[in-house]
C-alpha positions in Angstrom: 59.2 8.2 -3.6 61.3 11.1 -2.3 60.6 10.0 1.3 61.7 6.3 0.3 64.9 7.5 -0.7 65.5 9.8 2.1 64.5 7.0 4.3 66.9 4.6 2.5 69.7 7.1 3.0 69.1 7.5 6.8 69.1 3.9 7.3 72.7 3.5 5.5 73.8 6.4 7.6 72.5 4.9 10.9 74.3 1.4 9.8 77.3 2.9 9.0 77.4 4.9 12.2 76.7 1.7 14.2 79.5 -0.1 12.3 76.8 -2.7 10.9 79.0 -3.3 7.9 77.0 -6.4 7.0 74.0 -4.5 6.3 76.0 -1.7 4.6 77.4 -4.5 2.3 73.9 -5.6 1.5 72.9 -1.9 1.0 75.8 -1.5 -1.6 75.1 -4.7 -3.3 71.4 -3.5 -3.7 72.1 -0.1 -5.2 74.6 -1.7 -7.4 72.0 -4.2 -9.0 69.4 -1.5 -8.9 71.8 0.9 -10.8 72.8 -1.9 -13.3 69.2 -2.9 -13.7 68.0 0.8 -14.4 70.9 1.1 -17.2 70.0 -2.0 -18.7 66.3 -1.0 -18.9 66.9 2.4 -20.2 69.4 1.1 -23.0 66.9 -1.3 -23.9 64.0 1.4 -24.0 66.3 3.5 -26.0 66.8 0.6 -28.2 63.1 0.0 -29.1 62.5 3.7 -29.3 65.1 3.8 -31.7 63.7 0.9 -33.8 60.1 2.2 -33.7 61.5 5.6 -35.1 63.2 3.7 -38.3 60.1 1.8 -38.7 57.9 4.8 -39.0 60.6 6.9 -40.8 60.9 3.7 -43.6 57.0 2.9 -43.5 55.2 6.3 -42.8 52.8 5.8 -45.3 51.5 2.5 -43.9 51.5 3.8 -40.4 49.6 6.9 -41.2 47.0 4.6 -43.1 46.9 2.3 -40.0 46.6 5.1 -37.7 43.8 6.7 -39.9 41.9 3.2 -40.1 42.0 2.9 -36.2 40.5 6.6 -35.8 37.9 5.9 -38.2 37.0 2.4 -36.6 37.2 4.2 -33.1 34.6 6.8 -34.0 32.4 4.3 -35.9 32.1 2.0 -32.6 31.9 5.0 -30.5 29.0 6.0 -32.8 27.4 2.7 -32.6 27.5 2.7 -28.8 26.0 6.1 -28.7 23.2 5.3 -30.7 22.6 2.0 -28.7 22.4 4.0 -25.3 20.3 6.5 -27.0 17.7 3.8 -28.0 17.9 2.0 -24.7 17.4 5.5 -23.0 14.2 6.2 -25.0 13.0 2.8 -24.6 13.4 3.3 -20.6 11.7 6.7 -21.0 8.7 5.1 -22.9 8.4 2.4 -20.2 8.6 4.8 -17.3 5.7 6.9 -19.2 3.7 3.7 -19.4 4.1 2.6 -16.1 3.2 6.1 -15.1 -0.1 6.1 -16.8 -0.7 2.7 -15.6 -0.2 4.0 -11.9 -2.8 7.0 -12.7 -5.3 4.6 -14.2 -5.0 2.2 -11.2 -5.2 5.5 -8.7 -8.4 7.0 -10.4 -9.8 3.3 -10.3 -9.1 3.3 -6.5 -10.3 6.6 -6.2 -13.8 5.8 -7.6 -14.1 2.8 -5.4 -13.3 4.7 -2.3 -15.9 7.6 -3.5 -18.6 4.9 -3.7 -17.8 3.7 -0.4 -17.7 7.2 1.4 -21.0 8.1 -0.6 -22.7 5.2 0.9 -21.7 6.2 4.6 -22.0 9.9 4.3 -25.4 9.4 3.0 -26.5 8.0 6.3 -28.7 10.1 8.6 -26.5 10.3 11.6 -24.1 12.7 9.4 -27.0 14.9 8.8 -27.6 15.5 12.6 -23.8 16.5 12.7 -23.9 19.2 10.2 -23.1 17.4 7.1 -25.0 18.6 4.0 -27.1 15.9 2.3 -25.3 14.5 -0.8 -26.9 15.3 -4.1 -24.9 12.6 -6.2 -21.5 11.0 -6.4 -19.4 13.8 -8.3 -20.4 16.2 -5.3 -17.6 14.2 -3.3 -15.0 15.0 -5.7 -12.2 17.2 -4.5 -10.3 19.3 -7.3 -7.3 17.2 -6.5 -7.9 13.6 -6.3 -4.9 12.2 -4.7 -1.3 12.8 -3.6 1.8 10.6 -3.2 2.8 11.1 0.6 5.6 8.8 2.0 4.9 6.1 -0.5 1.2 6.1 0.3 -1.6 7.2 -2.0 -4.0 9.8 -0.1 -7.2 10.3 -1.5 -9.1 13.7 -1.1 -13.0 14.1 -0.9 -15.1 17.1 0.1 -18.6 17.4 1.5 -20.4 20.8 2.2 -21.5 21.8 5.7 -25.1 22.5 6.7 -24.4 23.8 10.0 -22.0 23.6 12.8 -19.3 20.7 12.5 -16.8 19.1 14.4 -14.1 17.6 12.1 -13.0 15.4 14.9 -16.4 14.1 15.4 -16.7 13.3 11.9 -13.5 11.5 11.7 -14.4 9.5 14.5 -17.9 8.7 13.0 -16.6 7.8 9.7 -13.8 5.7 11.3 -16.5 3.7 13.3 -18.7 3.4 10.1 -15.6 1.7 8.3 -14.8 -0.3 11.0 -18.0 -1.9 11.1 -18.6 -2.4 7.4 -15.0 -4.0 7.4 -15.9 -6.3 10.4 -18.9 -7.5 8.5 -16.9 -8.0 5.2 -19.9 -5.6 3.5 -17.5 -2.6 2.7 -16.8 -3.8 -0.9 -13.0 -4.4 -0.4 -11.1 -7.6 0.0 -9.2 -8.0 2.1 -11.0 -5.8 5.0 -7.9 -5.6 7.3 -4.4 -5.2 7.3 -1.7 -6.5 10.0 1.1 -4.3 10.7 4.7 -6.0 11.1 4.1 -5.0 14.9 1.0 -7.3 15.1 -1.4 -4.6 15.3 -4.4 -4.8 13.0 -5.9 -2.0 10.7 -9.0 -1.5 8.9 -8.0 -1.5 5.3 -9.4 1.9 4.7 -8.6 4.5 7.1 -9.4 8.1 7.6 -6.0 10.0 7.7 -7.4 13.5 8.6 -10.8 15.7 8.3 -10.0 19.3 7.7 -12.4 22.5 8.0 -12.3 24.6 5.3 -15.1 27.0 6.0 -18.3 25.9 3.8 -17.1 22.4 3.4 -14.9 19.6 4.9 -12.0 17.9 3.4 -11.8 14.2 4.1 -8.5 12.3 3.3 -8.2 8.7 3.4 -6.1 5.9 2.5 -5.5 2.2 2.2 -3.6 0.6 4.9 0.1 -0.1 4.3 3.2 -0.9 6.3 4.6 2.4 5.6 1.4 4.3 6.6 0.4 2.3 9.5 4.3 2.8 10.8 3.7 6.4 10.5 0.2 6.2 12.1 1.7 4.2 15.1 4.7 6.7 15.2 2.3 9.6 15.5 0.1 8.2 18.0 3.0 7.2 20.2 4.3 11.0 20.1 0.8 12.0 20.9 0.5 9.9 24.1 4.2 10.2 24.9 5.1 6.5 25.3 5.5 3.4 23.1 1.8 2.2 22.1 0.6 -1.0 20.9 3.4 -2.6 19.8 3.0 -6.2 19.9 -1.0 -6.0 20.1 -3.4 -7.4 17.6 -6.1 -4.9 18.4 -7.5 -2.7 15.9 -6.4 1.0 15.8 -9.5 2.9 17.6 -7.9 6.0 18.4 -7.8 7.9 14.9 
């Protein structure tokens, strides 16, 4: 506001200096109109305030009662709104708890399904010749932590005992190849048996994420193929070979 007034004064001075009397006249008329309007508004405002003052003075009890009623109504409405908000928040919390329980139940159900598949595969004799101990029962595959969520992908963990020297990479390759064979013959027990990434590249529905050596046992991490996980897998493979790999190809992922 201060700058606006300063600019107006400077403009007026410049017009006088340049002898632009027409502009000076317009400025004077404008200032006069502005001053008259301000005086009128101030006088009207004073009258309104004066009327309000005398009204309150003559009707103090009624005004006080009205203010009291207004304040009471305000707090009642505010209380109702707060109660409604708390009910909605509690309902939302209960829905989240229920949804979490459903997700846990589904994750455990999927864990059991994958465990049965791995038990069938790892019980094959070829894994004995590569240092994997014979499996005694289904529960022997269970890891203390069944699964984790990593980048919107559920990763399942299983453990197998070692009976000798083991190469985790070899076990990962053998396991991946066997899963691929079962998927190709539609005998893995899952439908669908493959997943097509947005790049056009096809993956087996069940993928070995990693096989880790923990001394006396191996930890096997597997997951279901998904857009997020397969994208990460393609990127990881591209970094490994240091060039864009497989984009637009519909071949299976044979390198993990």
